[in-house]
C-alpha positions as CSV (number, residue, x, y, z in Angstrom):
1,X,-68.3,-34.6,1.4
2,X,-64.6,-34.4,3.2
3,X,-66.1,-33.1,6.3
4,X,-68.2,-36.5,6.6
5,X,-64.9,-38.4,5.7
6,X,-62.8,-36.3,8.4
7,X,-65.4,-37.8,10.9
8,X,-65.4,-41.3,9.6
9,X,-61.8,-41.7,9.4
10,X,-61.2,-40.6,12.9
11,X,-63.9,-42.8,14.3
12,X,-62.8,-45.7,12.3
13,X,-59.1,-44.9,13.5
14,X,-60.6,-45.3,17.4
15,X,-62.5,-48.2,16.7
16,X,-59.8,-50.3,15.1
17,X,-57.3,-49.3,17.7
18,X,-59.7,-49.9,20.4
19,X,-59.2,-46.7,22.7
20,X,-61.2,-43.9,22.1
21,X,-60.4,-40.1,23.5
22,X,-61.5,-36.4,23.0
23,X,-60.7,-32.9,23.3
24,X,-63.1,-30.8,24.6
25,X,-65.2,-27.9,23.1
26,X,-63.3,-24.7,22.1
27,X,-63.7,-22.5,19.6
28,X,-64.7,-18.7,18.7
29,X,-67.0,-16.0,18.9
30,X,-70.7,-15.7,19.0
31,X,-73.9,-16.7,17.1
32,X,-72.8,-14.3,14.4
33,X,-69.7,-16.3,13.6
34,X,-69.2,-19.2,11.3
35,X,-66.7,-22.0,11.9
36,X,-65.7,-23.7,8.8
37,X,-63.4,-26.6,7.1
38,X,-62.5,-26.6,3.7
39,X,-61.2,-29.7,2.2
40,X,-60.7,-31.1,5.5
41,X,-58.1,-28.6,6.3
42,X,-58.5,-26.1,9.3
43,X,-58.0,-22.5,8.0
44,X,-54.5,-20.6,8.7
45,X,-54.3,-18.6,11.9
46,X,-54.4,-15.7,9.9
47,X,-58.0,-16.5,9.2
48,X,-59.0,-16.5,12.7
49,X,-60.5,-13.0,13.4
50,X,-62.1,-11.1,16.3
51,X,-64.8,-10.0,14.1
52,X,-68.3,-11.2,13.7
53,X,-68.7,-13.0,10.1
54,X,-72.3,-14.1,9.2
55,X,-73.0,-17.6,8.1
56,X,-73.7,-17.5,4.4
57,X,-75.7,-20.5,4.0
58,X,-78.4,-19.5,6.2
59,X,-78.1,-21.7,9.1
60,X,-77.1,-21.0,12.5
61,X,-73.8,-20.8,13.5
62,X,-72.1,-22.5,16.4
63,X,-71.6,-20.6,19.8
64,X,-70.8,-21.3,23.0
65,X,-72.7,-24.3,24.7
66,X,-74.7,-22.3,26.9
67,X,-74.9,-18.7,25.5
68,X,-75.9,-17.2,22.1
69,X,-73.5,-14.2,23.4
70,X,-70.4,-15.8,24.0
71,X,-67.3,-17.5,21.5
72,X,-67.3,-21.3,21.1
73,X,-63.8,-21.1,22.7
74,X,-64.9,-20.3,26.0
75,X,-66.5,-24.0,26.3
76,X,-64.7,-25.9,29.3
77,X,-66.1,-29.5,30.8
78,X,-69.3,-29.2,31.9
79,X,-70.7,-25.9,32.2
80,X,-67.2,-24.4,33.0
81,X,-65.4,-21.5,31.2
82,X,-62.1,-21.7,29.7
83,X,-60.5,-18.5,28.3
84,X,-61.7,-17.2,24.9
85,X,-58.3,-17.3,23.2
86,X,-58.3,-21.3,23.6
87,X,-57.3,-23.0,20.4
88,X,-59.8,-25.8,19.2
89,X,-58.9,-29.2,18.0
90,X,-62.0,-30.7,16.5
91,X,-64.1,-31.7,13.3
92,X,-67.2,-29.9,12.6
93,X,-70.4,-29.9,10.8
94,X,-73.2,-27.4,9.9
95,X,-76.5,-28.4,8.7
96,X,-79.7,-25.9,8.1
97,X,-80.4,-25.8,11.8
98,X,-77.9,-27.9,13.8
99,X,-74.3,-27.6,14.2
100,X,-72.3,-30.6,15.6
101,X,-68.9,-31.0,17.0
102,X,-66.6,-34.4,17.4
103,X,-63.3,-34.1,19.7
104,X,-60.9,-36.6,20.1
105,X,-57.4,-38.2,21.7
106,X,-56.0,-41.5,21.7
107,X,-52.8,-42.3,23.5
108,X,-51.0,-45.7,22.7
109,X,-48.2,-45.7,25.0
110,X,-45.6,-47.6,27.2
111,X,-45.4,-46.0,30.9
112,X,-43.0,-47.0,33.5
113,X,-43.4,-45.8,37.2
114,X,-40.7,-45.8,40.1
115,X,-38.5,-47.4,37.6
116,X,-35.2,-46.4,39.8
117,X,-36.7,-48.1,42.8
118,X,-38.0,-51.6,40.8
119,X,-38.1,-53.2,44.1
120,X,-40.2,-51.1,46.0
121,X,-43.8,-50.2,46.1
122,X,-45.5,-48.6,43.3
123,X,-42.9,-49.9,40.5
124,X,-44.9,-51.0,37.6
125,X,-44.8,-50.7,34.0
126,X,-47.2,-51.7,31.2
127,X,-48.9,-50.6,27.7
128,X,-51.5,-48.2,28.6
129,X,-54.4,-46.4,26.3
130,X,-56.0,-43.5,27.9
131,X,-58.6,-42.5,25.7
132,X,-61.9,-40.5,25.4
133,X,-64.7,-39.2,22.6
134,X,-66.8,-36.3,22.7
135,X,-69.4,-35.5,20.7
136,X,-72.3,-32.5,21.0
137,X,-74.9,-31.2,18.8
138,X,-76.6,-27.5,19.4
139,X,-79.4,-25.7,17.5
140,X,-80.8,-22.4,18.2
141,X,-84.6,-22.0,19.3
142,X,-86.1,-18.9,18.1
143,X,-84.3,-16.0,18.2
144,X,-82.8,-16.0,22.1
145,X,-82.9,-19.9,23.3
146,X,-80.2,-22.3,22.7
147,X,-80.4,-26.2,23.0
148,X,-77.5,-28.2,23.3
149,X,-76.9,-32.0,23.8
150,X,-73.5,-33.5,24.7
151,X,-72.1,-37.1,25.0
152,X,-68.7,-38.4,25.8
153,X,-67.4,-42.0,25.8
154,X,-64.3,-43.8,27.1
155,X,-63.0,-47.4,26.7
156,X,-60.5,-47.2,29.5
157,X,-62.1,-50.3,30.7
158,X,-61.6,-52.4,28.3
159,X,-58.2,-51.2,27.3
160,X,-56.4,-50.4,30.5
161,X,-58.6,-52.7,32.6
162,X,-60.6,-52.4,35.7
163,X,-57.7,-51.1,37.7
164,X,-56.7,-48.5,35.3
165,X,-53.0,-47.3,34.6
166,X,-49.8,-47.2,36.9
167,X,-49.3,-43.8,38.1
168,X,-47.4,-43.2,41.0
169,X,-49.1,-41.9,44.6
170,X,-52.2,-41.6,42.4
171,X,-55.4,-42.8,44.8
172,X,-59.0,-42.7,44.4
173,X,-62.2,-45.3,43.9
174,X,-61.9,-48.9,44.0
175,X,-61.4,-52.1,42.2
176,X,-62.3,-55.8,43.2
177,X,-63.4,-54.3,46.5
178,X,-59.7,-52.7,47.4
179,X,-58.8,-49.0,46.8
180,X,-57.0,-48.1,43.8
181,X,-53.5,-46.7,44.6
182,X,-50.5,-46.0,42.6
183,X,-53.2,-46.2,39.9
184,X,-55.3,-44.1,37.8
185,X,-58.9,-45.5,37.7
186,X,-60.5,-46.0,34.5
187,X,-63.4,-43.6,33.1
188,X,-66.8,-44.9,32.3
189,X,-68.1,-45.9,29.2
190,X,-70.5,-43.1,29.4
191,X,-69.0,-40.2,31.1
192,X,-71.3,-37.5,30.0
193,X,-74.8,-37.8,28.5
194,X,-76.3,-33.8,29.2
195,X,-78.6,-31.5,28.0
196,X,-78.8,-27.9,28.2
197,X,-80.8,-24.8,27.5
198,X,-80.1,-21.2,27.9
199,X,-82.7,-18.3,27.4
200,X,-80.8,-15.1,26.3
201,X,-82.5,-12.0,28.0
202,X,-80.0,-9.7,26.4
203,X,-76.5,-9.8,25.4
204,X,-75.1,-9.5,28.5
205,X,-77.5,-11.8,30.5
206,X,-78.1,-15.5,30.3
207,X,-80.1,-17.8,32.3
208,X,-78.9,-21.6,31.9
209,X,-80.2,-24.8,32.9
210,X,-77.9,-28.1,32.7
211,X,-78.9,-31.6,33.5
212,X,-76.4,-34.7,33.2
213,X,-76.5,-38.3,33.9
214,X,-73.7,-38.5,33.9
215,X,-72.7,-35.1,33.8
216,X,-70.6,-32.6,35.9
217,X,-71.6,-30.3,38.6
218,X,-70.4,-26.7,39.0
219,X,-67.5,-27.4,41.1
220,X,-63.9,-27.0,40.2
221,X,-61.9,-25.9,37.0
222,X,-62.3,-27.7,33.4
223,X,-61.4,-31.1,33.8
224,X,-57.7,-31.8,33.4
225,X,-58.3,-34.0,30.3
226,X,-60.1,-30.9,28.7
227,X,-57.9,-28.2,29.6
228,X,-55.4,-27.2,26.8
229,X,-52.5,-26.7,29.3
230,X,-52.7,-30.2,29.2
231,X,-53.4,-31.0,25.8
232,X,-50.2,-33.2,25.3
233,X,-50.0,-34.8,28.7
234,X,-51.5,-38.5,28.6
235,X,-51.6,-38.6,32.5
236,X,-54.1,-37.7,35.0
237,X,-52.9,-35.0,37.7
238,X,-52.4,-36.5,41.2
239,X,-54.6,-33.9,42.8
240,X,-57.5,-34.8,40.3
241,X,-59.7,-36.1,43.6
242,X,-59.1,-32.9,45.4
243,X,-59.8,-30.5,42.4
244,X,-62.0,-32.0,39.6
245,X,-62.9,-35.3,40.2
246,X,-66.7,-34.8,40.0
247,X,-66.3,-34.3,36.2
248,X,-68.3,-37.8,36.0
249,X,-71.3,-37.5,38.5
250,X,-74.4,-39.9,38.1
251,X,-77.1,-37.4,38.6
252,X,-76.5,-33.5,38.2
253,X,-78.8,-30.3,37.7
254,X,-77.2,-27.2,37.5
255,X,-78.7,-24.0,37.2
256,X,-76.6,-20.5,36.3
257,X,-76.9,-17.1,35.4
258,X,-74.4,-15.2,33.3
259,X,-74.3,-11.1,33.6
260,X,-71.6,-9.9,31.3
261,X,-68.0,-11.4,32.4
262,X,-69.5,-13.3,35.2
263,X,-71.6,-16.3,35.6
264,X,-72.9,-17.6,39.1
265,X,-73.8,-21.2,39.0
266,X,-75.1,-24.0,41.7
267,X,-75.7,-27.6,41.6
268,X,-77.4,-30.5,42.8
269,X,-75.6,-33.8,42.3
270,X,-74.6,-37.5,43.5
271,X,-71.8,-37.3,45.6
272,X,-70.7,-41.2,45.2
273,X,-68.0,-41.5,42.6
274,X,-68.6,-44.2,39.7
275,X,-68.7,-47.6,40.6
276,X,-66.5,-50.8,39.3
277,X,-69.1,-51.3,36.8
278,X,-67.9,-48.6,34.1
279,X,-70.7,-50.0,32.0
280,X,-73.6,-49.5,33.9
281,X,-75.6,-46.4,34.9
282,X,-75.1,-45.6,38.9
283,X,-77.9,-44.7,41.2
284,X,-78.8,-41.1,41.1
285,X,-78.5,-39.7,44.5
286,X,-78.7,-36.0,44.4
287,X,-77.4,-35.6,48.1
288,X,-74.8,-33.0,47.4
289,X,-74.6,-29.4,46.5
290,X,-72.2,-27.1,45.2
291,X,-71.8,-23.3,43.7
292,X,-69.1,-21.6,41.6
293,X,-68.1,-18.1,40.4
294,X,-66.7,-17.9,36.7
295,X,-65.1,-14.7,35.6
296,X,-63.4,-14.2,32.7
297,X,-61.8,-10.7,32.4
298,X,-60.5,-11.0,28.9
299,X,-60.2,-13.0,26.3
300,X,-56.8,-14.4,27.7
301,X,-58.1,-15.4,31.1
302,X,-60.6,-17.4,33.1
303,X,-61.0,-17.5,36.7
304,X,-63.2,-20.0,38.7
305,X,-64.2,-20.0,42.7
306,X,-66.2,-22.7,43.8
307,X,-67.3,-25.2,46.8
308,X,-68.7,-28.3,47.1
309,X,-70.5,-30.3,49.7
310,X,-69.8,-34.2,49.2
311,X,-71.5,-36.8,50.8
312,X,-69.9,-39.9,50.9
313,X,-67.7,-39.8,47.4
314,X,-65.9,-42.9,48.2
315,X,-67.3,-46.2,48.1
316,X,-64.6,-47.3,50.7
317,X,-65.4,-44.8,53.2
318,X,-68.8,-44.7,53.1
319,X,-69.3,-42.5,56.2
320,X,-66.9,-40.1,54.9
321,X,-68.4,-36.7,53.6
322,X,-65.9,-34.6,52.1
323,X,-65.7,-30.4,51.9
324,X,-64.1,-29.3,48.8
325,X,-62.9,-26.1,47.6
326,X,-61.1,-25.1,44.6
327,X,-59.9,-21.9,42.7
328,X,-58.4,-21.8,39.4
329,X,-56.6,-19.4,37.0
330,X,-56.4,-20.5,33.3
331,X,-54.4,-18.3,30.5
332,X,-54.5,-19.0,27.0
333,X,-52.3,-16.8,24.7
334,X,-51.8,-17.0,20.5
335,X,-47.9,-16.3,19.4
336,X,-46.7,-15.1,16.2
337,X,-46.7,-17.6,13.5
338,X,-49.0,-20.5,12.4
339,X,-50.2,-22.9,14.9
340,X,-47.9,-21.5,17.8
341,X,-50.1,-21.0,21.1
342,X,-49.2,-21.3,25.0
343,X,-52.0,-22.5,27.5
344,X,-51.3,-22.4,31.5
345,X,-53.5,-23.4,34.5
346,X,-52.9,-22.7,38.2
347,X,-55.4,-24.9,40.0
348,X,-55.6,-25.1,44.0
349,X,-58.0,-27.8,45.6
350,X,-58.8,-28.5,49.1
351,X,-60.8,-31.4,50.8
352,X,-62.0,-31.0,54.5
353,X,-63.2,-34.5,55.7
354,X,-63.4,-36.4,59.3
355,X,-60.7,-33.9,60.6
356,X,-58.3,-34.3,57.5
357,X,-57.7,-31.1,56.0
358,X,-55.7,-31.9,52.5
359,X,-54.3,-29.2,50.4
360,X,-53.3,-29.6,46.6
361,X,-51.5,-27.3,44.0
362,X,-50.9,-27.9,40.4
363,X,-49.5,-25.1,37.7
364,X,-49.1,-26.8,34.0
365,X,-48.5,-25.3,30.9
366,X,-48.5,-26.2,27.0
367,X,-46.3,-24.5,24.6
368,X,-47.3,-25.4,20.7
369,X,-44.7,-24.4,18.4
370,X,-46.5,-25.4,15.2
371,X,-45.4,-29.2,14.8
372,X,-43.3,-29.6,18.2
373,X,-44.9,-29.2,21.8
374,X,-43.1,-28.7,24.9
375,X,-45.0,-29.1,28.3
376,X,-44.7,-29.8,31.8
377,X,-46.6,-30.0,35.1
378,X,-45.9,-29.3,38.4
379,X,-47.9,-30.8,41.3
380,X,-48.1,-30.9,45.0
381,X,-50.7,-32.9,47.0
382,X,-51.2,-33.9,50.8
383,X,-52.1,-37.6,51.2
384,X,-53.0,-39.5,54.5
385,X,-51.4,-42.9,55.3
386,X,-54.6,-44.6,54.6
387,X,-54.6,-42.9,51.2
388,X,-51.2,-44.5,50.1
389,X,-52.4,-47.8,51.6
390,X,-49.6,-47.9,54.2
391,X,-50.3,-49.3,57.9
392,X,-48.4,-50.1,60.7
393,X,-47.8,-49.3,64.5
394,X,-44.7,-47.2,64.2
395,X,-46.3,-44.6,61.7
396,X,-45.0,-41.2,62.5
397,X,-47.3,-38.6,64.3
398,X,-48.7,-36.9,61.3
399,X,-51.9,-36.4,59.6
400,X,-50.7,-36.2,55.8
401,X,-47.8,-36.3,53.9
402,X,-46.8,-34.1,50.9
403,X,-45.8,-35.2,47.6
404,X,-44.8,-33.4,44.6
405,X,-44.2,-34.2,41.1
406,X,-42.2,-32.3,38.4
407,X,-42.7,-33.6,34.7
408,X,-41.7,-32.9,31.3
409,X,-42.6,-33.6,27.8
410,X,-42.0,-33.2,24.3
411,X,-43.8,-34.3,21.3
412,X,-43.9,-33.7,17.6
413,X,-46.2,-34.4,14.9
414,X,-45.0,-37.1,12.7
415,X,-48.3,-37.3,9.9
416,X,-51.3,-35.8,9.2
417,X,-54.3,-36.5,7.1
418,X,-58.2,-35.4,6.6
419,X,-57.2,-32.9,9.4
420,X,-56.0,-35.8,11.8
421,X,-52.9,-35.5,13.4
422,X,-50.4,-38.0,14.6
423,X,-47.8,-37.3,17.3
424,X,-44.8,-38.9,18.8
425,X,-43.8,-38.1,22.4
426,X,-41.9,-38.7,25.4
427,X,-42.2,-37.7,29.2
428,X,-40.2,-37.7,32.4
429,X,-41.4,-37.2,35.9
430,X,-39.3,-36.9,39.2
431,X,-41.1,-37.1,42.8
432,X,-40.4,-35.3,45.8
433,X,-41.9,-37.0,49.1
434,X,-41.7,-36.9,53.0
435,X,-38.7,-38.5,54.4
436,X,-40.9,-41.3,56.0
437,X,-41.8,-42.3,52.4
438,X,-38.5,-43.0,51.2
439,X,-38.4,-46.3,53.2
440,X,-41.7,-47.5,51.1
441,X,-41.0,-46.0,47.9
442,X,-37.3,-45.2,47.8
443,X,-35.4,-42.3,46.9
444,X,-36.5,-39.7,44.2
445,X,-38.8,-41.9,42.6
446,X,-38.8,-41.3,38.2
447,X,-41.7,-42.2,36.0
448,X,-41.5,-42.2,32.2
449,X,-43.3,-43.0,28.9
450,X,-43.4,-42.7,25.4
451,X,-46.3,-42.6,23.1
452,X,-48.2,-42.1,20.1
453,X,-51.3,-39.7,19.6
454,X,-54.2,-39.4,17.5
455,X,-56.0,-36.4,17.8
456,X,-58.4,-34.0,15.3
457,X,-56.1,-31.3,13.8
458,X,-56.4,-27.6,14.9
459,X,-59.8,-25.7,13.4
460,X,-59.6,-21.9,12.2
461,X,-62.0,-19.6,12.1
């Protein structure tokens, strides 16, 4: 009964507070492993074991979304992988044939951008509510088949408006026909609606087909809101449209083959990013394609390299196609003590379009010390004058402008109930830019925020 109450409590909180949000699929061990909650509380870390345990109620236990031979914790966004040692924050329920999971993260915050240059470009402050919720249902089909359904929703459009929230030097997508600059666009109400089927040939070999409308193609690392290295950070990354912006694609089909520690995938998908109507289903085009190689050498590491050929991603530049290349390394590790872990990511993304060649780099980490968390992020991205909305006849003779951001945050758990956590936190960021941008944005722009957050508690095994 308390399992159902956990889900109802969290869903009720999201409904009454308006914003909604979620932490992605993570957990541990293959189809012989059971994950459970007792009395609405997760088992202590000492209950997490690398040994396989059989489920005693006769039902099938939860595994990776796309393999009966892999642990649940390897789940990333789309069909991507994270390290097997990744911790999981979620509600779960098992029935005789089906397993269910619900993830969520809700930030209620006040954010201020470029507050030390209040008369310059990008200076903005507002109350903001980044949010999303994700649910998953899974069942085994026969001895070697695995069927998975996933849905992700966000009411960003209702809580943050059509222009999204302020984020200095961010760019991508449009509002009322104009490019969004110094703002992070809202996500669509339906951000994933997908089905996947995997046939296990043997313990080392899987064949997978995944389809989403919307969904995520095999391109880039696990999307920023699903990475545990960004677990406590409310902001999108500045390199989002260089690294993982295809995580909401209206029409995608991915085929993949896993052999041992490797997986090779290829996708056909819609290149155009979501339009301004966040409540509809955009036209599927299947005019773009990508491929990706995943490699998890051990339970603590996940590596990927991918290439995408994206047709007309931006509605404001319909004649511009983008060739995107990404590579990433993710690490997760358990520390001594209860609920103590560290997760880190290093991501490189590169866009080539119409003569512009732009790099981005991200290094982020989250150190969780039970109720306390310290996290940080370093970002570097090259953006054009056009992407930053800077026009004029006296622009310097350069194609791209470098922008860097170092941000540091701290939060603490202030309450918990029914395997639900409430955290309070603060974050500060400082930017370094090309000298030319000082005349537009000012010197060493600063951003800051304070927030309350609601998320499911950590699950043990």
